[in-house]
N, CA and C atoms of all chains as a GROMACS GRO file, in nm:
protein
  600
    1UNK      N    1   0.086  -0.138  -0.006
    1UNK     CA    2  -0.008   0.021  -0.021
    1UNK      C    3   0.112   0.100  -0.008
    2UNK      N    4   0.216   0.131   0.053
    2UNK     CA    5   0.265   0.230   0.122
    2UNK      C    6   0.336   0.262  -0.054
    3UNK      N    7   0.375   0.421  -0.074
    3UNK     CA    8   0.409   0.498  -0.154
    3UNK      C    9   0.537   0.544  -0.118
    4UNK      N   10   0.692   0.553  -0.223
    4UNK     CA   11   0.755   0.620  -0.206
    4UNK      C   12   0.749   0.787  -0.225
    5UNK      N   13   0.828   0.859  -0.108
    5UNK     CA   14   0.836   1.007  -0.173
    5UNK      C   15   0.888   1.042  -0.296
    6UNK      N   16   0.985   0.949  -0.346
    6UNK     CA   17   1.038   1.027  -0.486
    6UNK      C   18   0.893   0.977  -0.591
    7UNK      N   19   0.830   0.894  -0.591
    7UNK     CA   20   0.702   0.868  -0.681
    7UNK      C   21   0.620   0.899  -0.652
    8UNK      N   22   0.579   1.019  -0.554
    8UNK     CA   23   0.498   1.102  -0.536
    8UNK      C   24   0.536   1.223  -0.580
    9UNK      N   25   0.666   1.256  -0.584
    9UNK     CA   26   0.748   1.404  -0.658
    9UNK      C   27   0.740   1.343  -0.820
   10UNK      N   28   0.788   1.273  -0.876
   10UNK     CA   29   0.779   1.209  -0.989
   10UNK      C   30   0.637   1.273  -1.066
   11UNK      N   31   0.501   1.177  -0.999
   11UNK     CA   32   0.428   1.209  -1.073
   11UNK      C   33   0.381   1.343  -1.085
   12UNK      N   34   0.394   1.416  -0.980
   12UNK     CA   35   0.367   1.585  -0.991
   12UNK      C   36   0.466   1.639  -1.064
   13UNK      N   37   0.568   1.602  -1.054
   13UNK     CA   38   0.686   1.654  -1.149
   13UNK      C   39   0.646   1.647  -1.302
   14UNK      N   40   0.567   1.506  -1.347
   14UNK     CA   41   0.549   1.519  -1.445
   14UNK      C   42   0.455   1.599  -1.544
   15UNK      N   43   0.347   1.654  -1.447
   15UNK     CA   44   0.269   1.756  -1.488
   15UNK      C   45   0.342   1.918  -1.442
   16UNK      N   46   0.392   1.880  -1.375
   16UNK     CA   47   0.438   2.033  -1.328
   16UNK      C   48   0.636   2.046  -1.329
   17UNK      N   49   0.666   2.035  -1.447
   17UNK     CA   50   0.802   2.003  -1.492
   17UNK      C   51   0.899   2.102  -1.399
   18UNK      N   52   0.851   2.239  -1.400
   18UNK     CA   53   0.912   2.350  -1.366
   18UNK      C   54   0.887   2.372  -1.234
   19UNK      N   55   0.825   2.292  -1.136
   19UNK     CA   56   0.801   2.348  -0.982
   19UNK      C   57   0.884   2.321  -0.896
   20UNK      N   58   0.870   2.400  -0.786
   20UNK     CA   59   0.980   2.370  -0.666
   20UNK      C   60   0.874   2.254  -0.596
   21UNK      N   61   0.949   2.116  -0.575
   21UNK     CA   62   0.832   2.018  -0.482
   21UNK      C   63   0.905   1.986  -0.362
   22UNK      N   64   0.849   2.003  -0.271
   22UNK     CA   65   0.907   1.935  -0.156
   22UNK      C   66   0.810   1.853  -0.058
   23UNK      N   67   0.880   1.744  -0.070
   23UNK     CA   68   0.760   1.625  -0.007
   23UNK      C   69   0.842   1.614   0.147
   24UNK      N   70   0.778   1.555   0.244
   24UNK     CA   71   0.799   1.533   0.347
   24UNK      C   72   0.734   1.421   0.406
   25UNK      N   73   0.772   1.302   0.400
   25UNK     CA   74   0.736   1.203   0.495
   25UNK      C   75   0.675   1.233   0.688
   26UNK      N   76   0.582   1.274   0.702
   26UNK     CA   77   0.519   1.296   0.806
   26UNK      C   78   0.530   1.158   0.939
   27UNK      N   79   0.482   1.031   0.915
   27UNK     CA   80   0.492   0.943   0.987
   27UNK      C   81   0.578   0.858   0.994
   28UNK      N   82   0.688   0.883   0.878
   28UNK     CA   83   0.810   0.788   0.867
   28UNK      C   84   0.706   0.639   0.802
   29UNK      N   85   0.606   0.623   0.799
   29UNK     CA   86   0.527   0.489   0.743
   29UNK      C   87   0.502   0.523   0.600
   30UNK      N   88   0.533   0.556   0.490
   30UNK     CA   89   0.487   0.554   0.348
   30UNK      C   90   0.337   0.607   0.350
   31UNK      N   91   0.282   0.637   0.432
   31UNK     CA   92   0.149   0.699   0.428
   31UNK      C   93   0.061   0.830   0.409
   32UNK      N   94   0.173   0.883   0.496
   32UNK     CA   95   0.110   1.028   0.525
   32UNK      C   96   0.244   1.087   0.501
   33UNK      N   97   0.190   1.206   0.387
   33UNK     CA   98   0.322   1.283   0.325
   33UNK      C   99   0.241   1.405   0.354
   34UNK      N  100   0.332   1.521   0.315
   34UNK     CA  101   0.254   1.636   0.352
   34UNK      C  102   0.376   1.683   0.178
   35UNK      N  103   0.285   1.770   0.097
   35UNK     CA  104   0.378   1.842  -0.025
   35UNK      C  105   0.342   1.931  -0.058
   36UNK      N  106   0.458   2.033  -0.077
   36UNK     CA  107   0.432   2.186  -0.121
   36UNK      C  108   0.517   2.198  -0.229
   37UNK      N  109   0.412   2.290  -0.338
   37UNK     CA  110   0.406   2.276  -0.471
   37UNK      C  111   0.444   2.398  -0.508
   38UNK      N  112   0.521   2.465  -0.538
   38UNK     CA  113   0.536   2.587  -0.585
   38UNK      C  114   0.560   2.626  -0.764
   39UNK      N  115   0.430   2.682  -0.815
   39UNK     CA  116   0.500   2.630  -0.949
   39UNK      C  117   0.387   2.802  -1.023
   40UNK      N  118   0.451   2.841  -1.130
   40UNK     CA  119   0.416   2.976  -1.192
   40UNK      C  120   0.258   2.944  -1.245
   41UNK      N  121   0.247   2.838  -1.263
   41UNK     CA  122   0.082   2.818  -1.348
   41UNK      C  123  -0.003   2.863  -1.203
   42UNK      N  124   0.050   2.853  -1.109
   42UNK     CA  125  -0.049   2.879  -1.017
   42UNK      C  126  -0.105   2.987  -0.994
   43UNK      N  127  -0.015   3.102  -1.034
   43UNK     CA  128  -0.059   3.235  -1.029
   43UNK      C  129  -0.199   3.237  -1.079
   44UNK      N  130  -0.270   3.316  -0.976
   44UNK     CA  131  -0.417   3.372  -1.066
   44UNK      C  132  -0.547   3.305  -1.021
   45UNK      N  133  -0.507   3.143  -0.984
   45UNK     CA  134  -0.591   3.063  -0.932
   45UNK      C  135  -0.622   3.048  -0.775
   46UNK      N  136  -0.715   2.995  -0.738
   46UNK     CA  137  -0.748   2.982  -0.617
   46UNK      C  138  -0.710   2.828  -0.559
   47UNK      N  139  -0.713   2.855  -0.434
   47UNK     CA  140  -0.635   2.696  -0.398
   47UNK      C  141  -0.699   2.576  -0.425
   48UNK      N  142  -0.828   2.576  -0.444
   48UNK     CA  143  -0.881   2.448  -0.482
   48UNK      C  144  -0.879   2.436  -0.641
   49UNK      N  145  -0.833   2.538  -0.690
   49UNK     CA  146  -0.824   2.510  -0.854
   49UNK      C  147  -0.655   2.448  -0.844
   50UNK      N  148  -0.539   2.516  -0.759
   50UNK     CA  149  -0.420   2.485  -0.741
   50UNK      C  150  -0.415   2.324  -0.735
   51UNK      N  151  -0.480   2.288  -0.620
   51UNK     CA  152  -0.464   2.182  -0.566
   51UNK      C  153  -0.564   2.054  -0.646
   52UNK      N  154  -0.666   2.082  -0.702
   52UNK     CA  155  -0.706   1.986  -0.796
   52UNK      C  156  -0.602   1.943  -0.920
   53UNK      N  157  -0.522   2.040  -0.954
   53UNK     CA  158  -0.420   2.024  -1.092
   53UNK      C  159  -0.360   1.913  -1.035
   54UNK      N  160  -0.272   1.928  -0.877
   54UNK     CA  161  -0.231   1.866  -0.842
   54UNK      C  162  -0.258   1.735  -0.780
   55UNK      N  163  -0.399   1.721  -0.783
   55UNK     CA  164  -0.472   1.577  -0.732
   55UNK      C  165  -0.469   1.510  -0.888
   56UNK      N  166  -0.530   1.559  -0.987
   56UNK     CA  167  -0.491   1.524  -1.110
   56UNK      C  168  -0.379   1.456  -1.152
   57UNK      N  169  -0.276   1.526  -1.106
   57UNK     CA  170  -0.139   1.472  -1.144
   57UNK      C  171  -0.108   1.322  -1.087
   58UNK      N  172  -0.177   1.342  -0.954
   58UNK     CA  173  -0.111   1.196  -0.874
   58UNK      C  174  -0.228   1.072  -0.926
   59UNK      N  175  -0.306   1.098  -1.021
   59UNK     CA  176  -0.410   0.992  -1.114
   59UNK      C  177  -0.465   0.899  -1.005
   60UNK      N  178  -0.514   0.945  -0.922
   60UNK     CA  179  -0.591   0.807  -0.876
   60UNK      C  180  -0.536   0.785  -0.727
   61UNK      N  181  -0.428   0.815  -0.715
   61UNK     CA  182  -0.336   0.756  -0.580
   61UNK      C  183  -0.426   0.769  -0.478
   62UNK      N  184  -0.502   0.874  -0.453
   62UNK     CA  185  -0.554   0.944  -0.337
   62UNK      C  186  -0.675   0.845  -0.312
   63UNK      N  187  -0.757   0.741  -0.399
   63UNK     CA  188  -0.871   0.703  -0.407
   63UNK      C  189  -0.909   0.635  -0.336
   64UNK      N  190  -0.972   0.667  -0.218
   64UNK     CA  191  -1.045   0.589  -0.129
   64UNK      C  192  -0.942   0.450  -0.066
   65UNK      N  193  -1.013   0.382  -0.062
   65UNK     CA  194  -0.963   0.200   0.002
   65UNK      C  195  -0.869   0.173  -0.110
   66UNK      N  196  -0.850   0.199  -0.245
   66UNK     CA  197  -0.787   0.135  -0.299
   66UNK      C  198  -0.653   0.231  -0.316
   67UNK      N  199  -0.653   0.367  -0.288
   67UNK     CA  200  -0.549   0.460  -0.304
   67UNK      C  201  -0.424   0.384  -0.227
   68UNK      N  202  -0.354   0.436  -0.300
   68UNK     CA  203  -0.171   0.375  -0.207
   68UNK      C  204  -0.119   0.499  -0.102
   69UNK      N  205  -0.218   0.604  -0.122
   69UNK     CA  206  -0.176   0.727  -0.022
   69UNK      C  207  -0.272   0.784   0.025
   70UNK      N  208  -0.287   0.762   0.180
   70UNK     CA  209  -0.411   0.764   0.257
   70UNK      C  210  -0.422   0.927   0.264
   71UNK      N  211  -0.264   0.967   0.321
   71UNK     CA  212  -0.321   1.138   0.366
   71UNK      C  213  -0.199   1.185   0.290
   72UNK      N  214  -0.248   1.322   0.223
   72UNK     CA  215  -0.131   1.419   0.166
   72UNK      C  216  -0.166   1.584   0.179
   73UNK      N  217  -0.090   1.624   0.296
   73UNK     CA  218  -0.113   1.733   0.304
   73UNK      C  219  -0.065   1.833   0.202
   74UNK      N  220  -0.135   1.902   0.141
   74UNK     CA  221  -0.106   1.968   0.024
   74UNK      C  222  -0.078   2.121   0.064
   75UNK      N  223   0.027   2.180   0.038
   75UNK     CA  224   0.039   2.333   0.010
   75UNK      C  225   0.079   2.388  -0.124
   76UNK      N  226   0.000   2.480  -0.208
   76UNK     CA  227   0.061   2.523  -0.299
   76UNK      C  228   0.056   2.677  -0.303
   77UNK      N  229   0.128   2.733  -0.420
   77UNK     CA  230   0.106   2.844  -0.416
   77UNK      C  231   0.208   2.888  -0.538
   78UNK      N  232   0.204   3.036  -0.598
   78UNK     CA  233   0.316   3.046  -0.726
   78UNK      C  234   0.399   3.125  -0.639
   79UNK      N  235   0.522   3.154  -0.717
   79UNK     CA  236   0.627   3.140  -0.667
   79UNK      C  237   0.619   3.322  -0.636
   80UNK      N  238   0.680   3.361  -0.544
   80UNK     CA  239   0.701   3.524  -0.457
   80UNK      C  240   0.741   3.587  -0.586
   81UNK      N  241  -2.985   1.298  -1.323
   81UNK     CA  242  -2.902   1.309  -1.200
   81UNK      C  243  -2.912   1.176  -1.097
   82UNK      N  244  -2.783   1.128  -1.050
   82UNK     CA  245  -2.823   1.025  -0.967
   82UNK      C  246  -2.892   1.085  -0.817
   83UNK      N  247  -2.932   0.928  -0.748
   83UNK     CA  248  -2.979   0.982  -0.604
   83UNK      C  249  -2.877   1.080  -0.537
   84UNK      N  250  -2.779   1.017  -0.544
   84UNK     CA  251  -2.663   1.046  -0.443
   84UNK      C  252  -2.645   1.231  -0.458
   85UNK      N  253  -2.685   1.260  -0.630
   85UNK     CA  254  -2.640   1.394  -0.658
   85UNK      C  255  -2.768   1.462  -0.611
   86UNK      N  256  -2.877   1.426  -0.650
   86UNK     CA  257  -3.003   1.515  -0.560
   86UNK      C  258  -2.993   1.531  -0.430
   87UNK      N  259  -2.947   1.440  -0.361
   87UNK     CA  260  -2.949   1.419  -0.223
   87UNK      C  261  -2.824   1.542  -0.149
   88UNK      N  262  -2.735   1.586  -0.246
   88UNK     CA  263  -2.617   1.663  -0.234
   88UNK      C  264  -2.661   1.795  -0.242
   89UNK      N  265  -2.756   1.784  -0.333
   89UNK     CA  266  -2.799   1.890  -0.404
   89UNK      C  267  -2.883   1.981  -0.278
   90UNK      N  268  -2.942   1.898  -0.253
   90UNK     CA  269  -3.084   1.903  -0.166
   90UNK      C  270  -3.015   1.982  -0.035
   91UNK      N  271  -2.928   1.926   0.036
   91UNK     CA  272  -2.873   1.922   0.128
   91UNK      C  273  -2.800   2.056   0.129
   92UNK      N  274  -2.720   2.088   0.007
   92UNK     CA  275  -2.650   2.200  -0.019
   92UNK      C  276  -2.772   2.348  -0.017
   93UNK      N  277  -2.856   2.287  -0.088
   93UNK     CA  278  -2.961   2.415  -0.089
   93UNK      C  279  -3.049   2.474   0.069
   94UNK      N  280  -3.053   2.351   0.106
   94UNK     CA  281  -3.113   2.380   0.220
   94UNK      C  282  -3.050   2.430   0.354
   95UNK      N  283  -2.930   2.436   0.341
   95UNK     CA  284  -2.829   2.446   0.460
   95UNK      C  285  -2.708   2.567   0.415
   96UNK      N  286  -2.669   2.656   0.510
   96UNK     CA  287  -2.573   2.777   0.468
   96UNK      C  288  -2.427   2.714   0.417
   97UNK      N  289  -2.411   2.653   0.539
   97UNK     CA  290  -2.300   2.591   0.566
   97UNK      C  291  -2.290   2.420   0.586
   98UNK      N  292  -2.198   2.311   0.481
   98UNK     CA  293  -2.243   2.170   0.524
   98UNK      C  294  -2.111   2.139   0.504
   99UNK      N  295  -2.056   2.047   0.620
   99UNK     CA  296  -1.941   1.993   0.607
   99UNK      C  297  -1.964   1.832   0.564
  100UNK      N  298  -1.927   1.763   0.470
  100UNK     CA  299  -1.898   1.659   0.434
  100UNK      C  300  -1.768   1.571   0.521
  101UNK      N  301  -1.794   1.480   0.591
  101UNK     CA  302  -1.687   1.467   0.682
  101UNK      C  303  -1.723   1.307   0.697
  102UNK      N  304  -1.628   1.270   0.801
  102UNK     CA  305  -1.606   1.113   0.845
  102UNK      C  306  -1.629   1.128   0.973
  103UNK      N  307  -1.757   1.053   1.007
  103UNK     CA  308  -1.806   1.050   1.159
  103UNK      C  309  -1.916   1.200   1.109
  104UNK      N  310  -1.918   1.233   1.283
  104UNK     CA  311  -2.025   1.326   1.280
  104UNK      C  312  -1.962   1.424   1.362
  105UNK      N  313  -2.035   1.568   1.360
  105UNK     CA  314  -1.962   1.658   1.405
  105UNK      C  315  -1.919   1.632   1.571
  106UNK      N  316  -2.031   1.536   1.637
  106UNK     CA  317  -2.005   1.525   1.791
  106UNK      C  318  -1.887   1.402   1.801
  107UNK      N  319  -1.901   1.307   1.676
  107UNK     CA  320  -1.810   1.218   1.702
  107UNK      C  321  -1.738   1.198   1.562
  108UNK      N  322  -1.623   1.296   1.520
  108UNK     CA  323  -1.547   1.230   1.410
  108UNK      C  324  -1.496   1.117   1.398
  109UNK      N  325  -1.486   1.060   1.255
  109UNK     CA  326  -1.407   0.936   1.289
  109UNK      C  327  -1.266   0.926   1.195
  110UNK      N  328  -1.230   1.062   1.204
  110UNK     CA  329  -1.095   1.094   1.117
  110UNK      C  330  -1.004   1.201   1.152
  111UNK      N  331  -0.870   1.202   1.160
  111UNK     CA  332  -0.803   1.326   1.234
  111UNK      C  333  -0.841   1.456   1.170
  112UNK      N  334  -0.853   1.434   1.026
  112UNK     CA  335  -0.876   1.558   0.905
  112UNK      C  336  -1.028   1.600   0.935
  113UNK      N  337  -1.138   1.530   0.912
  113UNK     CA  338  -1.266   1.617   0.947
  113UNK      C  339  -1.275   1.611   1.129
  114UNK      N  340  -1.192   1.585   1.171
  114UNK     CA  341  -1.232   1.638   1.328
  114UNK      C  342  -1.166   1.780   1.327
  115UNK      N  343  -1.067   1.795   1.264
  115UNK     CA  344  -1.021   1.915   1.237
  115UNK      C  345  -1.089   2.015   1.203
  116UNK      N  346  -1.146   2.016   1.079
  116UNK     CA  347  -1.236   2.103   1.049
  116UNK      C  348  -1.348   2.127   1.138
  117UNK      N  349  -1.436   2.018   1.150
  117UNK     CA  350  -1.534   2.038   1.264
  117UNK      C  351  -1.535   2.082   1.401
  118UNK      N  352  -1.395   2.054   1.440
  118UNK     CA  353  -1.349   2.142   1.558
  118UNK      C  354  -1.358   2.304   1.554
  119UNK      N  355  -1.285   2.359   1.457
  119UNK     CA  356  -1.258   2.480   1.389
  119UNK      C  357  -1.431   2.552   1.381
  120UNK      N  358  -1.529   2.475   1.326
  120UNK     CA  359  -1.651   2.517   1.309
  120UNK      C  360  -1.710   2.505   1.438
  121UNK      N  361  -1.704   2.432   1.509
  121UNK     CA  362  -1.772   2.408   1.628
  121UNK      C  363  -1.716   2.546   1.732
  122UNK      N  364  -1.559   2.562   1.757
  122UNK     CA  365  -1.515   2.649   1.820
  122UNK      C  366  -1.538   2.785   1.792
  123UNK      N  367  -1.563   2.797   1.666
  123UNK     CA  368  -1.632   2.911   1.593
  123UNK      C  369  -1.762   2.969   1.627
  124UNK      N  370  -1.829   2.845   1.682
  124UNK     CA  371  -1.977   2.893   1.688
  124UNK      C  372  -2.076   2.885   1.594
  125UNK      N  373  -2.000   2.799   1.459
  125UNK     CA  374  -2.054   2.833   1.327
  125UNK      C  375  -2.175   2.721   1.320
  126UNK      N  376  -2.290   2.730   1.288
  126UNK     CA  377  -2.439   2.633   1.262
  126UNK      C  378  -2.375   2.634   1.158
  127UNK      N  379  -2.360   2.462   1.146
  127UNK     CA  380  -2.335   2.363   1.006
  127UNK      C  381  -2.400   2.260   1.026
  128UNK      N  382  -2.443   2.222   0.894
  128UNK     CA  383  -2.487   2.069   0.854
  128UNK      C  384  -2.393   1.979   0.822
  129UNK      N  385  -2.375   1.869   0.905
  129UNK     CA  386  -2.262   1.761   0.930
  129UNK      C  387  -2.309   1.646   0.822
  130UNK      N  388  -2.252   1.585   0.741
  130UNK     CA  389  -2.320   1.482   0.659
  130UNK      C  390  -2.171   1.350   0.675
  131UNK      N  391  -2.222   1.272   0.726
  131UNK     CA  392  -2.142   1.160   0.757
  131UNK      C  393  -2.142   1.055   0.639
  132UNK      N  394  -2.031   1.067   0.557
  132UNK     CA  395  -2.000   0.980   0.440
  132UNK      C  396  -1.969   0.872   0.475
  133UNK      N  397  -1.964   0.784   0.571
  133UNK     CA  398  -1.924   0.679   0.562
  133UNK      C  399  -2.071   0.589   0.626
  134UNK      N  400  -2.168   0.701   0.650
  134UNK     CA  401  -2.309   0.625   0.630
  134UNK      C  402  -2.348   0.609   0.529
  135UNK      N  403  -2.302   0.631   0.399
  135UNK     CA  404  -2.380   0.615   0.270
  135UNK      C  405  -2.262   0.655   0.144
  136UNK      N  406  -2.207   0.498   0.109
  136UNK     CA  407  -2.122   0.516   0.022
  136UNK      C  408  -2.161   0.582  -0.117
  137UNK      N  409  -2.288   0.592  -0.125
  137UNK     CA  410  -2.346   0.647  -0.215
  137UNK      C  411  -2.284   0.813  -0.243
  138UNK      N  412  -2.329   0.890  -0.120
  138UNK     CA  413  -2.277   1.004  -0.066
  138UNK      C  414  -2.131   1.004  -0.067
  139UNK      N  415  -2.048   0.897  -0.006
  139UNK     CA  416  -1.913   0.908  -0.014
  139UNK      C  417  -1.820   0.906  -0.170
  140UNK      N  418  -1.882   0.866  -0.260
  140UNK     CA  419  -1.835   0.870  -0.381
  140UNK      C  420  -1.880   0.987  -0.467
  141UNK      N  421  -2.030   1.010  -0.412
  141UNK     CA  422  -2.095   1.108  -0.504
  141UNK      C  423  -2.055   1.226  -0.445
  142UNK      N  424  -2.036   1.282  -0.309
  142UNK     CA  425  -1.964   1.433  -0.312
  142UNK      C  426  -1.802   1.456  -0.366
  143UNK      N  427  -1.744   1.360  -0.413
  143UNK     CA  428  -1.633   1.346  -0.455
  143UNK      C  429  -1.618   1.407  -0.625
  144UNK      N  430  -1.729   1.289  -0.696
  144UNK     CA  431  -1.750   1.333  -0.805
  144UNK      C  432  -1.805   1.470  -0.835
  145UNK      N  433  -1.904   1.479  -0.733
  145UNK     CA  434  -1.931   1.642  -0.764
  145UNK      C  435  -1.883   1.775  -0.743
  146UNK      N  436  -1.753   1.753  -0.669
  146UNK     CA  437  -1.685   1.863  -0.626
  146UNK      C  438  -1.530   1.814  -0.718
  147UNK      N  439  -1.538   1.702  -0.781
  147UNK     CA  440  -1.413   1.680  -0.865
  147UNK      C  441  -1.281   1.706  -0.753
  148UNK      N  442  -1.277   1.615  -0.618
  148UNK     CA  443  -1.182   1.630  -0.514
  148UNK      C  444  -1.209   1.511  -0.450
  149UNK      N  445  -1.068   1.460  -0.396
  149UNK     CA  446  -1.041   1.309  -0.412
  149UNK      C  447  -1.112   1.298  -0.254
  150UNK      N  448  -1.078   1.378  -0.181
  150UNK     CA  449  -1.101   1.380  -0.015
  150UNK      C  450  -1.167   1.409   0.051
  151UNK      N  451  -1.214   1.390   0.180
  151UNK     CA  452  -1.297   1.421   0.263
  151UNK      C  453  -1.212   1.421   0.376
  152UNK      N  454  -1.247   1.582   0.461
  152UNK     CA  455  -1.398   1.641   0.456
  152UNK      C  456  -1.360   1.730   0.289
  153UNK      N  457  -1.495   1.777   0.316
  153UNK     CA  458  -1.513   1.908   0.198
  153UNK      C  459  -1.618   2.006   0.267
  154UNK      N  460  -1.566   2.158   0.287
  154UNK     CA  461  -1.668   2.212   0.335
  154UNK      C  462  -1.744   2.298   0.228
  155UNK      N  463  -1.869   2.334   0.231
  155UNK     CA  464  -1.927   2.393   0.143
  155UNK      C  465  -2.003   2.540   0.227
  156UNK      N  466  -2.004   2.607   0.176
  156UNK     CA  467  -2.069   2.765   0.258
  156UNK      C  468  -2.147   2.816   0.114
  157UNK      N  469  -2.274   2.815   0.152
  157UNK     CA  470  -2.368   2.865   0.011
  157UNK      C  471  -2.339   2.802  -0.079
  158UNK      N  472  -2.383   2.642  -0.061
  158UNK     CA  473  -2.340   2.547  -0.193
  158UNK      C  474  -2.197   2.534  -0.305
  159UNK      N  475  -2.129   2.633  -0.222
  159UNK     CA  476  -1.971   2.658  -0.298
  159UNK      C  477  -1.872   2.538  -0.237
  160UNK      N  478  -1.843   2.488  -0.287
  160UNK     CA  479  -1.706   2.398  -0.241
  160UNK      C  480  -1.606   2.498  -0.190
  161UNK      N  481  -1.537   2.494  -0.047
  161UNK     CA  482  -1.463   2.594  -0.042
  161UNK      C  483  -1.321   2.517   0.007
  162UNK      N  484  -1.320   2.400   0.069
  162UNK     CA  485  -1.219   2.328   0.039
  162UNK      C  486  -1.199   2.245   0.135
  163UNK      N  487  -1.086   2.169   0.142
  163UNK     CA  488  -1.048   2.020   0.252
  163UNK      C  489  -1.012   2.051   0.386
  164UNK      N  490  -0.916   1.991   0.460
  164UNK     CA  491  -0.846   2.000   0.555
  164UNK      C  492  -0.715   2.102   0.566
  165UNK      N  493  -0.650   2.064   0.478
  165UNK     CA  494  -0.547   2.188   0.470
  165UNK      C  495  -0.607   2.334   0.427
  166UNK      N  496  -0.659   2.338   0.313
  166UNK     CA  497  -0.732   2.498   0.267
  166UNK      C  498  -0.807   2.575   0.408
  167UNK      N  499  -0.899   2.449   0.443
  167UNK     CA  500  -0.950   2.536   0.540
  167UNK      C  501  -0.893   2.610   0.668
  168UNK      N  502  -0.793   2.494   0.695
  168UNK     CA  503  -0.662   2.532   0.784
  168UNK      C  504  -0.574   2.637   0.782
  169UNK      N  505  -0.504   2.684   0.664
  169UNK     CA  506  -0.474   2.773   0.631
  169UNK      C  507  -0.593   2.913   0.570
  170UNK      N  508  -0.695   2.875   0.567
  170UNK     CA  509  -0.789   2.997   0.585
  170UNK      C  510  -0.847   3.044   0.715
  171UNK      N  511  -0.828   2.955   0.784
  171UNK     CA  512  -0.888   3.006   0.944
  171UNK      C  513  -0.725   3.104   0.986
  172UNK      N  514  -0.668   3.021   0.974
  172UNK     CA  515  -0.514   3.100   1.030
  172UNK      C  516  -0.508   3.227   0.970
  173UNK      N  517  -0.510   3.231   0.849
  173UNK     CA  518  -0.492   3.363   0.759
  173UNK      C  519  -0.602   3.473   0.781
  174UNK      N  520  -0.730   3.427   0.835
  174UNK     CA  521  -0.846   3.523   0.870
  174UNK      C  522  -0.952   3.519   0.723
  175UNK      N  523  -0.895   3.402   0.618
  175UNK     CA  524  -0.959   3.451   0.514
  175UNK      C  525  -1.102   3.358   0.531
  176UNK      N  526  -1.118   3.298   0.648
  176UNK     CA  527  -1.244   3.188   0.656
  176UNK      C  528  -1.324   3.323   0.703
  177UNK      N  529  -1.309   3.364   0.800
  177UNK     CA  530  -1.363   3.483   0.928
  177UNK      C  531  -1.432   3.583   0.752
  178UNK      N  532  -1.361   3.597   0.663
  178UNK     CA  533  -1.366   3.714   0.558
  178UNK      C  534  -1.489   3.684   0.482
  179UNK      N  535  -1.480   3.508   0.453
  179UNK     CA  536  -1.580   3.480   0.379
  179UNK      C  537  -1.713   3.414   0.426
  180UNK      N  538  -1.732   3.392   0.586
  180UNK     CA  539  -1.812   3.414   0.702
  180UNK      C  540  -1.879   3.536   0.686
  181UNK      N  541  -1.817   3.638   0.651
  181UNK     CA  542  -1.912   3.778   0.684
  181UNK      C  543  -1.940   3.826   0.571
  182UNK      N  544  -1.852   3.774   0.453
  182UNK     CA  545  -1.900   3.797   0.296
  182UNK      C  546  -2.074   3.725   0.257
  183UNK      N  547  -2.040   3.623   0.350
  183UNK     CA  548  -2.196   3.532   0.328
  183UNK      C  549  -2.259   3.546   0.415
  184UNK      N  550  -2.268   3.644   0.485
  184UNK     CA  551  -2.364   3.647   0.613
  184UNK      C  552  -2.356   3.514   0.709
  185UNK      N  553  -2.301   3.463   0.717
  185UNK     CA  554  -2.262   3.341   0.846
  185UNK      C  555  -2.238   3.399   0.926
  186UNK      N  556  -2.300   3.344   1.074
  186UNK     CA  557  -2.319   3.413   1.200
  186UNK      C  558  -2.182   3.324   1.244
  187UNK      N  559  -2.062   3.376   1.327
  187UNK     CA  560  -1.937   3.312   1.374
  187UNK      C  561  -1.913   3.409   1.500
  188UNK      N  562  -1.797   3.332   1.601
  188UNK     CA  563  -1.764   3.403   1.674
  188UNK      C  564  -1.648   3.473   1.661
  189UNK      N  565  -1.644   3.592   1.636
  189UNK     CA  566  -1.476   3.677   1.548
  189UNK      C  567  -1.377   3.652   1.661
  190UNK      N  568  -1.404   3.634   1.844
  190UNK     CA  569  -1.307   3.616   1.916
  190UNK      C  570  -1.272   3.493   1.978
  191UNK      N  571  -1.356   3.415   1.891
  191UNK     CA  572  -1.309   3.267   1.915
  191UNK      C  573  -1.194   3.242   1.802
  192UNK      N  574  -1.233   3.290   1.694
  192UNK     CA  575  -1.160   3.295   1.543
  192UNK      C  576  -0.992   3.350   1.584
  193UNK      N  577  -1.015   3.465   1.669
  193UNK     CA  578  -0.880   3.532   1.694
  193UNK      C  579  -0.813   3.465   1.807
  194UNK      N  580  -0.873   3.388   1.898
  194UNK     CA  581  -0.818   3.311   1.983
  194UNK      C  582  -0.727   3.174   1.923
  195UNK      N  583  -0.811   3.116   1.801
  195UNK     CA  584  -0.710   3.044   1.686
  195UNK      C  585  -0.620   3.086   1.688
  196UNK      N  586  -0.631   3.221   1.616
  196UNK     CA  587  -0.488   3.279   1.568
  196UNK      C  588  -0.388   3.290   1.666
  197UNK      N  589  -0.415   3.314   1.753
  197UNK     CA  590  -0.323   3.364   1.878
  197UNK      C  591  -0.263   3.230   1.887
  198UNK      N  592  -0.294   3.146   1.927
  198UNK     CA  593  -0.291   2.971   1.981
  198UNK      C  594  -0.192   2.938   1.903
  199UNK      N  595  -0.230   2.932   1.752
  199UNK     CA  596  -0.090   2.872   1.616
  199UNK      C  597  -0.013   2.997   1.577
  200UNK      N  598  -0.016   3.122   1.625
  200UNK     CA  599   0.061   3.221   1.529
  200UNK      C  600   0.220   3.199   1.555
   0.00000   0.00000   0.00000
């Protein structure tokens, strides 16, 4: 069930090639991560729109009981 | 339109603030749901809670409805506001207060300020 931090970053990277991506394994169990994604494409979008795009990049990894990723705390913003 | 979608629309049109969550506001069954329900309770916001664990159709239906893969989901005046991370950020930045003020939702301003003090 678990997923590697690198795999999460790779999935996000595929959709946001130029983003600054920081993945943190919160519990050390491969199940609870935090991801910060800073990307120019987020400018002018609200948080819901930004994070929908990140979830889309994760392609169903978050999906309920069959998802490999139980918890991903997302922070998204455009570069300062 | 599916039954679940009808039910979701009905709930959203008859309640100004709705939280789709795991468990209930008095007995949350997931830490993320608990956090958002806790903020709303503490801020004295009147809201309807929908336990997605009690209805598989709603559990999937609300994700399809909002195009958002996780629970909890907070709605104000029928609009999806966000999940746990977004609501936490908005609480701490004061944006949630602004939204409630704009939408005419009653809440305890002092309680909101106390949350920010404690997490500042």
